[in-house]
Structure formats: structure tokens, C-alpha cells
C-alpha positions as CSV (number, residue, x, y, z in Angstrom):
1,M,5.2,14.2,86.3
2,P,6.7,10.3,86.8
3,D,10.3,11.2,89.4
4,W,11.6,8.8,87.0
5,L,10.9,10.9,84.2
6,I,12.4,14.2,85.9
7,N,15.6,11.9,87.6
8,L,17.0,11.1,83.6
9,S,20.0,12.2,82.9
10,Q,21.2,13.7,79.7
11,P,22.6,10.6,77.5
12,Q,19.4,8.7,79.2
13,A,16.9,11.5,77.7
14,T,18.7,11.3,74.7
15,L,18.7,7.4,74.5
16,G,14.9,7.4,75.2
17,S,14.1,10.1,72.5
18,G,15.6,8.2,70.2
19,A,14.3,5.0,70.4
20,I,10.6,6.5,70.6
21,T,11.8,8.0,67.5
22,F,12.7,4.9,65.8
23,L,9.6,3.3,67.1
24,G,7.3,5.7,65.6
25,A,9.2,5.0,62.3
26,I,8.8,1.8,61.9
27,A,4.9,2.0,63.3
28,A,4.6,4.4,60.5
29,V,5.6,2.4,58.1
30,L,4.0,-0.4,58.8
31,L,0.5,1.7,58.8
32,G,1.2,3.3,55.6
33,W,2.2,-0.5,53.9
34,G,-1.3,-1.4,55.2
35,L,-3.1,1.5,53.9
36,F,-1.5,1.8,50.4
37,S,-0.5,-1.7,49.1
38,G,-3.8,-2.8,48.1
39,K,-4.0,0.8,46.4
40,V,-0.6,-0.1,44.9
41,R,-1.3,-2.9,44.1
42,D,-4.7,-1.9,41.9
43,V,-2.9,1.3,40.3
44,K,0.0,-1.6,38.9
45,S,-3.3,-3.9,37.0
46,A,-5.0,-0.6,36.2
47,L,-1.9,0.3,33.7
48,D,-1.8,-3.1,32.8
49,T,-5.0,-3.4,31.7
50,T,-5.0,0.2,29.9
51,D,-1.7,-1.2,28.3
52,K,-3.4,-4.2,27.1
53,L,-6.0,-2.1,26.1
54,L,-4.5,0.1,23.7
55,T,-2.3,-2.7,21.8
56,E,-5.5,-4.2,21.0
57,H,-6.7,-0.7,19.9
58,Q,-3.6,-0.7,17.8
59,A,-3.6,-3.9,16.5
60,R,-7.3,-3.6,15.3
61,V,-6.9,0.0,13.7
62,Q,-3.6,-1.5,11.8
63,Q,-5.7,-4.1,10.1
64,S,-8.6,-1.8,9.3
65,L,-5.7,0.6,7.8
66,A,-4.4,-3.1,5.7
67,D,-7.9,-3.9,4.8
68,I,-8.6,0.0,3.4
69,E,-5.4,-0.7,1.2
70,E,-6.4,-3.9,0.1
71,K,-10.1,-2.6,-0.9
72,L,-8.6,0.9,-2.4
73,S,-6.1,-1.2,-4.4
74,S,-8.5,-3.3,-6.1
75,L,-10.9,-0.5,-6.8
76,T,-7.9,1.0,-8.7
77,A,-7.5,-1.8,-10.7
78,S,-11.2,-2.4,-11.8
79,T,-10.9,1.2,-12.5
80,A,-7.6,1.3,-14.5
81,Q,-9.3,-1.8,-16.3
82,I,-12.3,0.3,-17.4
83,R,-10.5,3.2,-18.6
84,A,-8.5,1.0,-20.2
85,D,-11.1,-0.4,-22.3
86,V,-13.1,2.9,-23.1
87,S,-10.2,4.6,-24.4
88,D,-9.4,1.5,-26.9
89,K,-12.9,1.2,-27.9
90,Q,-12.5,4.5,-28.7
91,A,-9.7,4.0,-31.0
92,V,-11.1,1.5,-32.9
93,D,-14.5,3.2,-33.1
94,E,-13.5,6.9,-33.9
95,E,-11.8,6.4,-37.2
96,A,-14.0,3.3,-37.9
97,D,-15.4,5.1,-41.0
98,V,-12.2,7.0,-42.6
99,E,-11.6,5.8,-45.7
100,H,-8.3,4.1,-46.2
101,V,-5.4,5.4,-48.8
102,E,-4.8,1.4,-49.6
103,Q,-7.3,-1.4,-48.8
104,S,-5.6,-4.7,-47.9
105,A,-6.0,-8.1,-50.1
106,P,-7.8,-10.7,-47.8
107,S,-4.4,-12.7,-47.3
108,E,-2.5,-9.5,-45.4
109,L,-2.5,-8.9,-42.0
110,T,-5.3,-6.0,-41.4
111,F,-5.9,-3.2,-38.5
112,D,-8.4,-5.5,-36.5
113,D,-4.7,-7.6,-36.2
114,L,-2.7,-5.0,-34.6
115,S,-5.5,-4.3,-32.2
116,S,-5.9,-8.0,-30.9
117,S,-2.6,-8.4,-30.3
118,W,-2.4,-5.0,-28.6
119,L,-5.4,-5.9,-26.5
120,K,-3.3,-8.5,-25.0
121,I,-0.5,-6.6,-24.1
122,R,-2.1,-4.0,-22.6
123,D,-3.7,-5.9,-20.6
124,R,-0.7,-8.1,-19.7
125,L,0.4,-4.1,-18.6
126,E,-2.7,-3.3,-16.7
127,E,-2.6,-6.9,-14.8
128,I,1.7,-5.4,-13.3
129,A,-0.2,-1.9,-12.9
130,S,-2.8,-3.4,-10.5
131,D,-0.9,-6.2,-8.7
132,S,-1.8,-6.7,-5.0
133,R,1.8,-6.5,-4.3
134,I,2.0,-2.4,-5.1
135,D,1.1,-0.3,-2.4
136,G,-2.0,1.7,-2.7
137,R,-0.2,4.8,-3.4
138,T,1.7,3.9,-6.0
139,A,-1.2,2.1,-8.0
140,A,-3.2,5.1,-7.4
141,K,-0.3,7.0,-9.3
142,Y,-0.7,4.9,-12.3
143,S,-4.5,4.9,-12.2
144,R,-4.4,8.3,-12.7
145,I,-2.2,8.1,-16.2
146,D,-4.0,8.2,-19.4
147,R,-4.9,5.5,-21.2
148,R,-4.3,7.7,-24.4
149,R,-0.9,7.5,-23.6
150,Y,0.3,4.2,-22.5
151,A,3.9,5.3,-23.2
152,D,3.4,7.2,-20.0
153,L,2.6,4.2,-18.1
154,V,5.2,1.8,-19.5
155,T,7.6,5.2,-18.8
156,S,6.6,4.6,-14.8
157,L,6.5,1.1,-14.8
158,I,10.0,0.8,-16.0
159,R,10.5,3.8,-13.3
160,D,10.1,1.2,-10.7
161,E,11.3,-1.5,-11.6
162,Q,8.0,-3.2,-12.7
163,L,8.8,-4.8,-15.7
164,G,11.6,-6.7,-15.3
165,S,14.1,-7.0,-18.9
166,N,10.9,-6.5,-20.7
167,G,10.9,-2.8,-20.1
168,K,12.3,-1.8,-23.7
169,E,9.7,-4.4,-25.4
170,F,6.5,-3.0,-23.5
171,L,7.7,0.3,-24.3
172,E,7.7,-0.4,-28.3
173,A,4.3,-1.7,-28.4
174,A,3.0,1.1,-27.0
175,Q,4.9,3.1,-29.4
176,I,3.3,1.2,-32.1
177,W,-0.3,1.7,-31.2
178,A,0.0,5.4,-30.3
179,S,1.2,5.7,-33.8
180,H,-1.7,3.6,-35.8
181,R,-4.6,4.0,-32.6
182,S,-6.8,6.7,-34.6
183,R,-6.4,4.7,-37.9
184,K,-5.5,7.9,-39.8
185,K,-2.4,6.1,-40.8
186,A,-2.8,2.2,-42.1
187,P,0.1,0.4,-40.1
188,S,2.8,-1.7,-42.0
189,Q,2.5,-5.2,-42.6
190,E,6.1,-5.2,-40.5
191,Q,4.8,-3.3,-37.6
192,I,1.3,-5.6,-37.5
193,Q,3.7,-8.7,-37.5
194,R,6.3,-7.2,-34.8
195,M,3.2,-6.8,-32.8
196,A,2.3,-10.4,-32.8
197,N,5.7,-11.1,-32.1
198,L,5.4,-8.8,-29.0
199,A,2.6,-10.2,-27.9
200,L,3.8,-13.7,-28.0
201,I,6.8,-12.4,-25.6
202,L,4.9,-10.4,-23.1
203,A,1.7,-11.8,-22.7
204,P,2.4,-15.4,-23.7
205,P,-1.2,-17.9,-24.0
206,G,-1.7,-19.9,-20.8
């Protein structure tokens, strides 16, 4: 061991030890930075890339769900329209062979006039119930309602505020039709004319 190390005083030894420790710490920092700075940049880049991929995937999933809901709404509307056509066709044909108690004069309005007016109102109801702005679950709820009971559909639409100020008129039309759809009871001239007037209000031409 060199003589100068042996002859160092206690303060000199302490100072020298501190200097060496300080230099060692600096060297360790520099070495660590050199070894790991590139890896830190790589990790940050990987995290940024992962976040970007997750964002893009979420956007694709949301778009796919929106497309599915739109197709479901369209299918629901088509199904409801088919059910409506079948229901009313059955109503017209069901009692076609039933003998009427009173025969209508040629100048009088007939059940066919009532049916024609109702079909216009019914088609308008189905159009409202299948509006693309209605969410899929609500549209599906409307499609499950028995089309032999249109008053139930009208009531549900009124509850959801889909019929505006015409809810009462739609309900009246549905009730008139429900009373005579089976043709077991002949509609009065006033009822047939009222249905025609309701059709002009609720489903105007054009």
C-alpha cells in the first residue's frame, strides 16, 4: 500500500471516500441511462401503439353494433308489417261467408270502405312503430304486440310519446276496427264515415 495512503489523516480519508462515492454514483447514473434509455423509449412506444390499436378496435366494435341494431330494426319493421297484413287479411276473409242481417243499399258505405280507411291508418301506425330513430329494443317491443289488438300498440305508442297530439284519434280508430274486424257486427254508416274522416286526419294522401 502506498505510503501516502497510510499517512492520510482522518479528515482527508473521509473527504477522499466521499469523493469516490460521489464519482461512483455519477458513473452508475450514466451507465444506467446508457443501458436503459433506449428500452424506456421502446416501452413508451409500445404503450402508445397498444393504446392506438385499442381505440381503433373500440371504434370498429361500436360501428358493428350500430350496423347490427340498424339491421335488427329493419327486420323488426318488416316482420311487424307482415303480421299486420296477415291479421287484417284474416279479419276480412274470416267471416266473408256470414250472412249480414241487413243488406246495404248500393248508395250506402260498406265494410270494405271501413276496411280501406283502417288500412291507411294501420300502415301509418306501423310506419311510426318502425321509425329508424326508435332504438332496437323499443322497436322489438312494438313488434311483439299482437296485431289483432291494435289498441294495445296504440296505447304503448302513446305511453312512449310517439303519436304526438293524435293519440286519442289513433285509439278511436283502433277501437272501431276491433269492434267490426270479424264482421260479426255490421258497422253503422256513422262509424264508417268516422273512420274515413280519421284516415284523412291520421294518414292524409301524399
